[in-house]
N, C-alpha and C positions, 0 to 999 in steps of 0.2 A: 344342321349341328346347333343347340342352344348351349348359350355358355351359364354355367351354374354361378357366375357373378358378374353384374353390371353397374359401372359406376353411376354416382348419381347422377339425374340429367344435369344439372348445374356442371358440371364438371364435362361431361358431352359436350353440350354448348359453348362453354369454357374454350375448349379443344377446337372445336368448328369455329370460334372468334376467333384463335390466333391465325389459324389456317389460313381463313379469309381476308380477314383486315389486317396482317401482319405480314405472313409469309409471301405471299403474292406480290406483285410489282415490286421485287427485290427488297421486301421489309415495310410496303408502304402500303399495301391492302389495294383490294380492288377498287376500282371505280366505276362510277355511274355509267350503265350502257355497255359495260364489256361483259363479254361471254365468257363463261367460265366451265369447264368439262368437269366432272367428278365422275372417277372412274371407282368406286365401293364395291369389294365382295358382300355378298349377300347375308354373311354372318354378321357384318357391320352395319345392318339396316339403322340403327339408330343414329350412326354419324352419319349416313347419307340424311336423312331426314335433318339435322341439325345443321348440316354444310347447306342442303337448299336455301333454307330459311335463315341463316346469316348472308348468303348472297341476296335472297331477295331483299333482305333489309337493309344490305348494301347499295340495292337499285340494281344489282347487276343482272345478268340472264344466266339461271344454271341449266346445264344441260347434264343430267343423269345418267350414269350407266351404270347399271346394279351387275354386277358379272358373278355368274354363277359357279360357286365352288364344288369341286368333285367331278368335274367334266371332264379334266386334261388327260387323265389317264385314258380313259376311252377313246378321245379324240387320238392321240398318238398309236394308238394300238390299232384304230382302225383306219386311220388316215393313209392314203399313199403318196409317192413324192410329188405327185402333180398336187395334191388337195394340201399337202404341207406347204409348199411352195404360193398357193393360190395369194395373192396381192390385191386386194379391191382397190386400183387404183386411182379411180375417179372419186369415189368415195371418200378414200384417205387423203387426198390432195384438198378437196372438197372442205371436210373437216378440217385439216391441217389451215385454208385458209381463213376458217371461219373462228375459230377458239384465241382468244387473248391468256387465259390463262389454264393450266388443268392442275387438279389435286389427284393425286393418287394415295389411298389406303390401300394400305398391306396387314391382310387378313389370312394368315393359311392354317385353316382346321386342320391340316394332315401335309407337315413338313417333309415327309417322304414317298410323296404322293406318285412320283414318276421313281423311284428308284431303280424299279425293274423295267424301266421301259429304256429303248436302246437310243443312248445319248446324242447319235448322229442324226435321227430325227426331231429331238428338242433343239437342235442347233440348226440345221434346215429350216425349221419354219421361223426361228428368230431370226436368222439371215435375211428370212423375204421379206421382212419389216423394217430392214435397216434404212430404207428411201424414206419412210414416214418419219422417222427420227432424224433425219437429215434434214429434212424441210421445218421441220419444229427447230432444230438447232440453228439452221440458216435465220428462221424468224425470229430466236432469242436472240441471236448476235448481232442483229438490228434495232434491238431495243423495243422489239415488237411482240415478245411472249415471254411468259414467264411459267414455273411450275413448282411445285412442293408434294412430298411425299412425308406420311405420317402412318404410326402404326396402332392396330387396334387388337388388344388383348385376346387371345384364344387359349383355352384348354390345352391344347397339345404343344403350344412353346412352351407353357407356364411350367410344365410337365417336364420338359424336356430339361430345362435348367433347373429342376428340382424347386421351382416356386407354388404356390398355390396360385390360382388364378388373381385372387384379388392383391397378394404382394406383388404379382407380376404387374398388375394394373397401377399398383401404386409407384412402381419404377418410373411408368409412364406418366404419371400425373407427377410425380417430382420433377422428373429431366423436364418437361414441358412447361412447369412453372402453373400448373392449373390450379391449385389452392391458392396461388397469389389474388390478391383483392384486384390486380389488374395484370395479366398474365402479358399481354401487350408490352406495357411498359419495362416490365422486368427484360423482355427481350431485345428491348432497344436500350438497355443499360448493358447487355451482353453484348449486341454489335457495337457498342461504342469501344467496347475492351477490345474486342477481334480488330477491329480498324486501327487502334493503335499499334496491334502485336501487327499486322500485316505493313502497315507502313514503316517500320523498323527493318523488317524484313526486306521490303521491297526499295530502300535508300539505302540498302547493303550492296546491291547489286552481286549476288554470290554466282559464282562458277561454279561449284561443284558443293557437295553436302557429304560428309562421311558419318556414315551410321555404324557404331560400335557397340557390339553386348556380347553376351554369352552365346547367344542365338542369333548374330547377325555380324557382317562383316559389307557392306556395301561402300562405294563411292559411285555416288547420283550425280550425273552433271545436272545443272540447271538450265543454264541457258542465258544470254543476256538479253534476251527476246523476252524473260518470263517476268509474270508478276506473281505473288501468291493472294489466293482467293479466301473465304471463308465468311459462312454464317448470310446475313441478306435473304435469309427465308427458302431457298433451296434446302428442303429438308428439315423437318424439325420433330427431333431438334438436330441442331449443329452447331459442334461445339468448332471442329475442326477447323484447320488451317493447312491448305492446299495448293499444291503448282501442278501441271503438266511439266514433267523433265523431258528433256533431249533424250528422246527412246535409244538413241543410237550409241549413244557413252554411259552406258549403265555395268558396271562390273563387280561379282563379288558372289555373295550366297546370305540365304535368310531364311528359316524358321519361322513358323506362324503358328503360335500355340492357341490360339482362338480357332473352334470349329465354324467353318463357311458353310452356310443354309443357303443353297442355289439351285435354281430349278428342279425344285424337289426331290433334291439329293443332299446329303451330307458329307463333306469332306473334311477330313481331321488328319492335323499334323503335317501340315505342306511343308516341304521344303523346296526350294528353287536355289538353282546355280545360274547365273546369268554372266556372259560373256560379251562383250561390244555391244550390248545392249538387248542380245537374244537371250532367251532361257534355255540354255543347253542341257539343262538337268533338271528334272522334276517328279516327285515322288509325294504319296500322302498314304496313311497307314489304314484310313479308310477311304472309297469314294475314288479311288488311282483311276479307274478305266475311267472315269468321268473327266478328272481334272485333265486326262491325258488327252481326250477327244475335246474338250474346250480349247485347250493350247493351240490344238491344230488348226482351229478359226483363223480365216485372214490375220494374220498382224496380232493375234490374240498371246503371242512368244515374245511381245515388247510389252513395254510398261506404259500407263497414260497417267498415272496422279501417283504423287507421293505426298504422303498428309499426317500431320503430328496434334494429337490433342491434348489439351491443357488439362490437368486433374481440378485446377483449382474453378474451372467455369462448368464442368461436368456433375450432375447430380445423381447420374446412373452409377450403380456401385453393386451392379452383378450382371453379368453374361447374358442375354436375352435373346441367343438364335434366331438371331434378326441383324444382320448386315446395320441397317439405320440405325440402330442402337450399338451394336456392338463395337462399330468404327469411332463412336463418339463416347464409348466408359471411360470412367475417371479411372478411380482405385489409387493403388499407390505409385504406379509408374506412367499414370493417363497410357494414352495408347499410340503408336503407328500405324499406319498401313500402305501397301502397294496398291493399286489398281493394275491389274494385265487388262489391256486392249484400248478402248478409246480415248484421247485426249480431250482436256478440256479448254475449247479453242479461247474462252474468257480470259485464260491464263495468258493470254499475247500481251506483251507492253505496247498495247497499238489500238487503231479498230479494227478487229478479226471481222467485220463484213465487208473490209475490202481485200481481203486475202486472198489469192486464188490457190486451188487443190494443191498446184505445184508448188507453192510457196510455202503452205503448211509441211509438205512433207521434207522442202530445204530447211526447214527451221527444226527438224525431229521431232514435230508435233505426229502422233500416233493416230490413225485412221484404223478403225474396226467394229465390227457387229455387236463386239465383245466389250465388256466394262463389269468387270468383277474385281471389288475389295477384298483384299484377304488381310486380317488384321492382327496384331501382337502387341500383348501387354508386358511383357517383361521389361527388365532395366534395360535402359541402351543411353547414350548419348550420344548426342548430333554438334557436329561441328562445322562451321561454314569455312569455305577456302573463298577469299574473296577475289576480286580481278586482278589485285595485287599479289596476289598467293596468301596474303596474312590469314589466318586461321582463328575464327572465333566461336567459342562455344554459345550454342543457341539456345539447345533443349537438353535439360539432366533434371532426375530424379521425378518426370514426370511432367514436368513443365517447363514452359519458356525463359527463359535466363537472361534476356537481353532487355 
């Protein structure tokens, strides 16, 4: 599939520069001699070239993986259970040991490609890859691996949200500061702002947060062993401030007004009711069957992340039919999101590399092959309940108020 619009080469080069020389190494960029794997769909080939060249100029070693698009539907249609579960263990382990960083580019020319595929097949294939993700997470927790994701504009996604491809790309350019003289310097300014907010939240030692609004009434236990994270290069753009709550102590209900685009499916108007950390009721007006199947995955009926985005940081003004951007949208009320499934272990107030599996479970960090963000951009207030039961308003009208 060819794009009818392509941003100027200098913009693509700036994009690659941000990913290679800022996003990786937790905001410090790659180091000479490091190995960087780039996973780039074939429709984003110009980005692959720019990434390769930026990595070479930095003195690092690129491993380029060009992903063919349009193959997935045939794969899931033809593959039997043995083929879906196939995991090249030795190959994957060697790769996990080798790479220091990974850049993933999101470019889906057909966002509903898998809408007619049995969702159980998709989940089975994904579950078989969990051990590889666990290896990388373990390496990341030891400070030996970083990753980032970025979006390449495609016609289908632009059409889905009612934008021309050029206007869709302009959202990407604005969100990532690609027209700035020095986008890396701009991102470092954003990180400084995020660090100030995170420090205030972490110093508060929050016990619970209360999320209230016309489409939400939730009480979420944060836990004394948690810290808030955000920025630092994981995802470009990334304006959110998030933590992994105690998955055993969350109660209430929430509606998500933003559509979810996941695994080649679209899920709209999600409603979740949760009791003692377990999602006891879930429904969606579109994609409900897929939602139900996804939540049946082990521990996907529990939450792994709670997040808030401050509208003052984000230049994203329009839905983008892509979680990476939709979870960072600004607009009138900013956004907040919850993710079902896997928790982020770097939200532990301590050294995650020294924590055993049983200890993670005892602290309420959820473990799952799933991690799916669900977003809301409607008006809500978020209040923190501290260890001494004092209540402090922390988020209102789409921004932090601490």
